[in-house]
Legacy VTK file of the C-alpha trace (Angstrom):
# vtk DataFile Version 3.0
C-alpha trace
ASCII
DATASET POLYDATA
POINTS 319 float
73.343 -102.214 21.960
69.694 -101.238 22.363
67.860 -99.885 19.335
67.139 -96.528 20.992
70.873 -95.904 21.551
71.766 -96.326 17.883
72.443 -93.356 15.604
69.758 -92.751 12.994
71.046 -92.916 9.416
68.587 -91.425 6.949
68.646 -93.313 3.633
67.027 -91.249 0.868
66.767 -93.381 -2.265
64.129 -93.272 -4.997
64.379 -96.954 -6.009
62.716 -99.313 -3.539
65.142 -102.156 -4.254
68.164 -99.934 -3.635
66.635 -98.563 -0.426
66.113 -102.067 0.881
69.648 -103.170 -0.003
71.283 -100.138 1.622
69.179 -100.429 4.784
69.888 -104.150 5.016
73.603 -103.451 4.678
73.554 -100.747 7.359
71.738 -103.090 9.718
75.043 -104.929 10.098
76.448 -101.943 12.013
75.973 -102.122 15.770
75.705 -98.337 16.141
73.474 -97.479 13.139
69.696 -97.485 12.735
68.700 -97.036 9.072
65.546 -95.020 8.341
64.324 -94.953 4.728
62.759 -92.161 2.656
61.660 -92.360 -1.000
61.363 -88.635 -1.778
62.865 -85.281 -0.930
59.739 -84.144 0.886
59.714 -87.262 3.050
63.445 -86.870 3.690
63.076 -83.292 4.926
60.220 -84.305 7.224
62.265 -87.172 8.700
65.301 -84.904 9.048
63.277 -82.470 11.179
61.749 -85.307 13.192
64.827 -87.470 13.818
67.857 -85.145 13.611
69.834 -88.051 12.065
73.547 -88.530 12.607
74.118 -89.122 8.857
72.185 -88.739 5.608
72.723 -90.905 2.521
71.054 -88.884 -0.222
70.150 -89.914 -3.764
70.746 -87.066 -6.225
67.719 -88.023 -8.356
64.374 -88.026 -6.527
60.762 -87.989 -7.760
59.831 -84.552 -6.367
62.882 -82.372 -5.618
66.452 -83.321 -6.482
68.991 -84.313 -3.869
71.021 -81.114 -4.278
67.956 -79.042 -3.347
67.313 -81.252 -0.334
70.917 -80.753 0.813
70.652 -76.966 0.410
67.462 -76.908 2.479
69.056 -78.974 5.224
72.072 -76.655 5.383
69.761 -73.627 5.453
67.767 -75.200 8.294
70.958 -75.761 10.286
71.974 -72.122 9.876
68.557 -70.722 10.788
67.912 -73.013 13.740
67.528 -71.373 17.161
70.106 -73.881 18.349
72.518 -73.046 15.528
76.183 -72.549 16.289
79.476 -73.057 14.517
79.279 -76.782 15.231
75.772 -77.453 13.863
76.231 -79.944 11.029
74.795 -83.218 9.709
77.058 -85.184 7.342
75.537 -85.762 3.891
76.820 -88.431 1.495
75.354 -88.291 -2.015
74.384 -91.435 -3.889
74.735 -91.020 -7.640
75.401 -92.929 -10.845
77.253 -89.904 -12.244
81.036 -89.914 -11.948
82.050 -86.660 -13.673
83.866 -83.899 -11.799
81.141 -81.305 -12.426
78.464 -83.395 -10.707
80.733 -84.032 -7.741
81.577 -80.323 -7.461
77.897 -79.353 -7.539
77.176 -81.792 -4.733
79.929 -80.416 -2.518
78.793 -76.832 -3.189
75.222 -77.798 -2.273
76.402 -78.923 1.159
77.411 -82.540 0.605
80.442 -84.061 2.298
81.158 -87.111 0.148
79.937 -89.232 -2.801
79.121 -92.883 -3.237
78.902 -94.032 -6.827
76.188 -96.458 -7.932
76.180 -99.415 -8.020
77.311 -99.085 -4.412
79.937 -101.426 -3.015
78.888 -102.849 0.340
82.459 -102.680 1.632
82.863 -99.033 0.632
79.425 -98.126 1.977
80.105 -99.610 5.397
83.564 -98.053 5.583
82.308 -94.566 4.707
79.344 -94.781 7.064
81.603 -95.867 9.915
83.961 -92.960 9.197
81.134 -90.405 8.976
79.532 -91.654 12.177
82.875 -91.324 13.984
83.200 -87.743 12.743
79.597 -86.963 13.691
80.137 -88.401 17.180
83.256 -86.296 17.705
81.398 -83.237 16.427
78.553 -83.860 18.855
81.042 -84.240 21.695
82.485 -80.852 20.762
78.990 -79.343 20.724
78.320 -80.764 24.190
81.584 -79.333 25.474
80.761 -75.985 23.876
77.327 -75.941 25.527
78.829 -76.814 28.904
81.440 -74.060 28.619
78.713 -71.581 27.654
76.640 -72.589 30.668
79.660 -72.293 32.960
80.394 -68.805 31.629
76.920 -67.721 32.782
77.222 -69.060 36.354
78.753 -67.200 39.278
81.525 -69.372 40.653
80.894 -68.551 44.315
77.100 -68.600 44.642
76.244 -70.970 41.764
73.441 -68.714 40.526
73.559 -66.876 37.171
76.109 -64.082 36.980
75.846 -60.448 35.895
76.538 -61.353 32.274
73.568 -63.729 32.246
71.414 -61.164 34.041
72.132 -58.512 31.406
71.405 -60.967 28.595
68.137 -62.205 30.100
66.910 -58.720 31.010
67.361 -57.586 27.408
65.630 -60.706 26.084
62.699 -60.506 28.507
62.301 -56.786 27.842
61.804 -57.515 24.143
59.497 -60.457 24.850
57.305 -58.363 27.127
57.089 -55.688 24.410
55.867 -58.295 21.912
53.361 -59.825 24.325
52.336 -56.587 26.066
53.285 -57.942 29.489
54.621 -56.184 32.586
58.202 -56.797 33.661
59.296 -56.543 37.282
62.763 -56.321 38.745
63.905 -56.931 42.309
67.353 -55.798 43.454
68.524 -56.811 46.905
71.558 -56.106 49.011
72.888 -58.037 52.021
72.642 -55.598 54.919
75.932 -54.492 56.509
77.891 -57.113 54.584
81.227 -55.281 54.881
80.872 -55.365 58.644
80.033 -59.087 58.439
83.238 -59.740 56.474
85.307 -57.610 58.809
83.974 -59.364 61.904
83.678 -62.999 60.777
86.244 -63.169 57.959
86.020 -63.591 54.198
85.461 -67.344 54.265
82.409 -66.830 56.419
81.381 -64.028 54.061
81.588 -66.356 51.078
79.525 -68.983 52.896
76.971 -66.307 53.767
76.603 -65.206 50.149
76.227 -68.814 49.018
73.446 -69.406 51.561
71.683 -66.140 50.702
71.801 -66.942 46.963
70.212 -70.331 47.633
67.449 -68.792 49.726
66.690 -66.210 47.053
66.618 -68.821 44.311
64.314 -71.117 46.268
61.873 -68.232 46.666
61.125 -68.258 42.932
58.218 -70.505 41.991
58.051 -69.916 38.208
60.537 -71.347 35.712
60.680 -68.062 33.773
61.898 -66.100 36.823
65.633 -65.698 37.350
67.789 -64.570 40.234
71.397 -63.599 39.572
74.370 -62.248 41.449
74.359 -58.616 40.394
77.693 -57.712 41.924
79.454 -58.045 45.295
76.732 -58.644 47.883
73.925 -57.572 45.527
71.476 -59.905 43.804
68.754 -59.197 41.262
65.644 -61.077 40.150
63.923 -60.746 36.770
60.188 -61.453 36.949
58.650 -61.362 33.447
54.866 -61.014 33.419
54.719 -60.123 37.126
52.866 -56.952 38.108
53.837 -54.744 41.036
51.858 -56.688 43.639
53.247 -59.991 42.409
56.805 -58.667 42.494
56.392 -57.391 46.053
55.083 -60.818 47.072
58.181 -62.455 45.589
60.447 -59.937 47.325
58.726 -60.646 50.651
59.282 -64.393 50.190
62.927 -63.628 49.504
63.244 -61.401 52.545
61.617 -64.002 54.793
63.772 -66.812 53.337
66.987 -64.948 54.073
65.776 -64.091 57.580
64.871 -67.748 58.027
68.509 -68.727 57.546
69.179 -67.118 60.950
72.829 -66.490 60.188
74.332 -64.622 63.169
75.516 -61.079 62.419
76.649 -59.122 65.458
76.431 -55.813 63.601
73.350 -56.684 61.552
69.642 -56.021 61.958
68.433 -57.775 65.131
71.705 -59.703 65.271
71.043 -61.675 62.063
71.922 -61.502 58.374
69.160 -59.753 56.438
68.560 -58.193 53.026
67.002 -54.976 51.769
64.956 -55.006 48.562
64.064 -52.540 45.840
61.190 -53.426 43.502
60.272 -51.760 40.203
57.693 -52.680 37.564
57.058 -51.344 34.065
55.319 -52.191 30.827
58.241 -52.331 28.362
57.789 -50.195 25.252
59.845 -49.705 22.121
60.880 -46.186 23.129
61.908 -47.113 26.683
65.051 -48.792 27.980
65.515 -51.760 30.251
68.199 -49.769 32.031
65.524 -47.375 33.307
63.881 -50.267 35.179
67.219 -51.103 36.791
67.642 -47.485 37.883
64.150 -47.452 39.382
64.744 -50.678 41.329
68.124 -49.425 42.520
66.580 -46.192 43.787
63.940 -48.199 45.612
66.687 -50.329 47.192
68.382 -47.165 48.417
65.063 -46.111 49.946
64.744 -49.461 51.755
68.204 -49.009 53.242
67.453 -45.447 54.317
64.236 -46.607 55.977
66.071 -49.073 58.244
66.976 -52.107 56.078
65.525 -55.650 56.161
62.542 -54.327 54.232
61.086 -53.762 50.774
60.631 -50.466 48.969
58.825 -49.965 45.663
59.737 -47.631 42.822
58.998 -47.227 39.110
55.644 -47.374 37.386
53.175 -50.247 37.480
LINES 1 320
319 0 1 2 3 4 5 6 7 8 9 10 11 12 13 14 15 16 17 18 19 20 21 22 23 24 25 26 27 28 29 30 31 32 33 34 35 36 37 38 39 40 41 42 43 44 45 46 47 48 49 50 51 52 53 54 55 56 57 58 59 60 61 62 63 64 65 66 67 68 69 70 71 72 73 74 75 76 77 78 79 80 81 82 83 84 85 86 87 88 89 90 91 92 93 94 95 96 97 98 99 100 101 102 103 104 105 106 107 108 109 110 111 112 113 114 115 116 117 118 119 120 121 122 123 124 125 126 127 128 129 130 131 132 133 134 135 136 137 138 139 140 141 142 143 144 145 146 147 148 149 150 151 152 153 154 155 156 157 158 159 160 161 162 163 164 165 166 167 168 169 170 171 172 173 174 175 176 177 178 179 180 181 182 183 184 185 186 187 188 189 190 191 192 193 194 195 196 197 198 199 200 201 202 203 204 205 206 207 208 209 210 211 212 213 214 215 216 217 218 219 220 221 222 223 224 225 226 227 228 229 230 231 232 233 234 235 236 237 238 239 240 241 242 243 244 245 246 247 248 249 250 251 252 253 254 255 256 257 258 259 260 261 262 263 264 265 266 267 268 269 270 271 272 273 274 275 276 277 278 279 280 281 282 283 284 285 286 287 288 289 290 291 292 293 294 295 296 297 298 299 300 301 302 303 304 305 306 307 308 309 310 311 312 313 314 315 316 317 318
């Protein structure tokens, strides 16, 4: 197994001789890469840098004690932006103390197990193997949880973000634009005469049409912070943080042209092809305003585009 594929095991031990012995012992494991620290400060720095799979932590350290280090690690896990119910790094204390009170304090501080000094090599290897197995299973659960979360935000038909994700991102970008004093633009589009398309060509063709339209809309976005989502039925919406009115109209025009460029036949559509109408609205988010007002403005603009003949862009809201 290559070194880079091994799990980092952080060994925090004040005595140099003990550190060397423990690291040498762990080197026997094919899936472990020991990393040594001599103090609590160094341990916390390495924890943030490496995100180790396991921590072996001496209770007595030259700067801060091991219990304090454990508490800080647990606090960091809870406060992390990536925190969830599965965020956890196993901590095994190393201590010469064997009384129940010391053990209880360690568990309360966030520890998962104890190894009593002098440490038996057989016991050390057995416990590390067990903890690494648990950590690996925990990480697999976290990966599965992340994948399920991502799936829950994707529209099953069009493979673009769904309405749930749109609502979440609009709220988040609204707050971000307030903090950074940036404009926020919204584009809502509707596939023209889609009911007639379904009635004439069938629902399977309708599904294929929506999939193709979603792809064209998505490919029209050039910035990673922009997002297009299925808003509902044959409607899509794009969130454009930091884009002013002119920029949003330019994006909407790219979208309109991309959909037209698909050249999907539509006997009852505009010029015999599938097309989309677009409503654009832009605002500078403020604490007293609501993101929903921007949606209303874009929706009204969309209605205006339809009334004006479809396959076009209309602008509403304030820039």
